[in-house]
C-alpha positions in Angstrom: 24.1 5.9 2.6 25.0 3.4 5.1 22.4 2.1 7.6 22.4 4.4 10.7 20.5 3.1 13.6 18.7 6.1 14.8 17.5 7.5 11.4 16.4 3.8 10.4 14.2 3.4 13.5 12.9 6.8 13.0 11.3 5.6 9.7 10.1 2.3 11.2 8.5 4.3 14.1 6.4 6.3 11.7 5.1 3.4 9.6 2.0 2.7 11.8 1.0 6.5 12.1 1.4 6.9 8.3 -0.8 4.0 7.6 -3.4 4.9 10.1 -3.7 8.4 8.5 -3.9 7.2 5.4 -6.1 4.0 5.6 -8.3 4.2 8.7 -11.9 5.1 7.8 -11.7 4.5 4.2 -14.4 2.5 2.5 -13.8 -0.9 1.4 -13.3 -0.3 -2.4 -10.1 1.8 -1.2 -8.7 -0.8 1.3 -9.7 -4.0 -0.5 -8.8 -2.9 -4.0 -6.0 -4.5 -6.1 -4.1 -4.3 -9.3 -5.7 -7.4 -10.5 -5.5 -11.4 -9.7 -2.9 -12.5 -7.1 -2.0 -8.9 -6.0 -2.2 -7.5 -2.8 -4.7 -4.9 -1.4 -3.6 -2.2 1.2 -5.6 -4.4 3.7 -3.4 -7.5 2.8 -0.1 -5.3 3.1 -1.1 -4.0 6.4 -1.7 -7.7 7.4 1.7 -8.7 6.1 3.5 -5.8 7.8 1.9 -7.3 11.4 3.0 -10.9 10.1 6.4 -9.8 9.4 6.9 -7.9 12.7 5.8 -10.9 14.7 7.7 -13.7 12.9 10.7 -12.2 10.9 12.7 -9.1 11.7 13.2 -9.7 15.4 13.5 -13.5 15.3 16.0 -13.0 12.4 17.9 -10.3 14.3 18.2 -12.5 17.5 19.4 -15.4 15.6 22.4 -13.5 14.1 23.3 -12.3 17.5 22.8 -15.8 19.1 23.9 -18.4 16.3 25.7 -16.2 13.8 26.1 -18.4 10.6 25.7 -21.6 12.4 22.2 -22.1 11.0 20.1 -20.3 8.2 17.0 -18.3 9.0 13.6 -20.1 8.7 12.0 -19.2 5.4 9.4 -16.3 5.9 5.8 -17.1 4.7 5.2 -13.9 2.8 1.7 -14.9 2.2 0.6 -15.9 5.6 -1.6 -12.9 6.2 -4.0 -14.2 3.4 -5.1 -16.7 6.3 -4.3 -14.9 9.3 -6.0 -11.7 8.5 -9.4 -13.4 7.4 -12.4 -12.0 9.4 -10.1 -9.4 10.6 -11.1 -5.6 10.2 -8.5 -3.0 9.1 -8.8 -1.1 12.1 -8.0 -4.1 14.2 -4.9 -4.9 12.2 -3.7 -1.1 12.3 -4.0 -1.2 16.1 -2.1 -4.7 16.2 0.5 -3.3 14.1 1.2 -0.2 16.1 1.4 -2.4 19.1 3.5 -4.9 17.7 6.0 -2.5 15.9 6.4 -0.4 19.2 7.2 -3.8 21.0 9.9 -4.5 18.1 11.5 -1.1 18.2 11.6 -1.1 22.1 13.6 -4.5 21.5 15.9 -3.3 19.1 16.7 0.1 21.0 17.2 -2.2 24.3 20.1 -4.0 22.4 21.9 -0.7 22.1 23.6 -2.1 19.2 27.3 -1.5 18.4 28.9 -1.0 15.0 30.7 -4.5 15.6 27.1 -6.2 16.3 25.5 -4.6 13.3 28.6 -6.3 11.2 27.5 -9.9 12.9 26.6 -12.3 10.1 23.9 -14.8 9.6 22.6 -16.9 6.8 19.5 -16.2 4.7 18.0 -19.0 3.0 17.9 -17.4 -0.4 20.6 -14.7 -0.3 23.3 -16.5 1.9 25.5 -14.4 4.1 23.9 -11.2 5.4 24.8 -9.0 8.3 22.5 -7.7 11.1 22.8 -4.0 9.7 21.7 -5.3 6.2 18.6 -6.9 7.9 17.8 -3.8 9.8 18.3 -1.7 6.9 15.8 -4.2 4.8 13.5 -3.6 7.5 13.3 0.0 6.7 13.1 -0.3 3.1 10.7 -3.1 3.2 8.4 -0.6 5.0 9.0 2.2 2.2 8.4 -0.3 -0.2 5.0 -1.5 0.9 3.9 2.0 1.5 4.8 2.9 -2.1 2.9 -0.3 -2.9 -0.3 0.8 -0.9 0.0 4.2 -2.8 0.2 2.6 -6.2 -2.7 0.3 -5.4 -4.9 2.9 -4.3 -4.1 5.5 -7.2 -4.9 2.7 -9.7 -8.5 2.5 -8.5 -8.8 5.8 -10.3 -7.0 4.9 -13.6 -10.1 5.3 -15.6 -11.7 8.0 -13.7 -8.5 10.4 -14.2 -9.2 10.0 -18.2 -6.5 11.6 -20.3 -4.3 12.8 -17.2 -3.3 9.1 -16.7 -0.5 9.6 -19.0 1.0 12.3 -16.7 0.5 10.3 -13.5 3.2 8.0 -13.4 1.7 6.1 -10.4 -1.1 4.8 -12.5 1.1 3.9 -15.6 3.6 1.5 -13.5 
């Protein structure tokens, strides 16, 4: 399936509400649990999504539209949330994510992008030439990837508790 603006934005629009429903009010064991050393908790993932919306998707889209292939994107600090989320609550991150995401979507919708604009090219520091459409499609899949990650991390908190059923529960085996 090719990237379609409205269907892609529909997924992006739902992510904050999905995470709110899934995570708000849960005990720390669920939101701070990880899969082991150097892995992210659901709390970390929400912080990462906030940081990405603030510093990655919209700035890179603007860069493609304004500069094209004249300059490569700035590298994205995928681990910044490990510093910027210190001392925060999950509730505050979820609220910030909802606000930042709404503003990001308002910005994108305000651009009224055409197919020709979605084909505009920029330079990713690792991947080379990318299009605006690829960047926006990646934003959608990035959300889905992290929702999947949150679900997997949460499920693995109960790996031992499910006993022999773990052999039939793919989410705790991967």
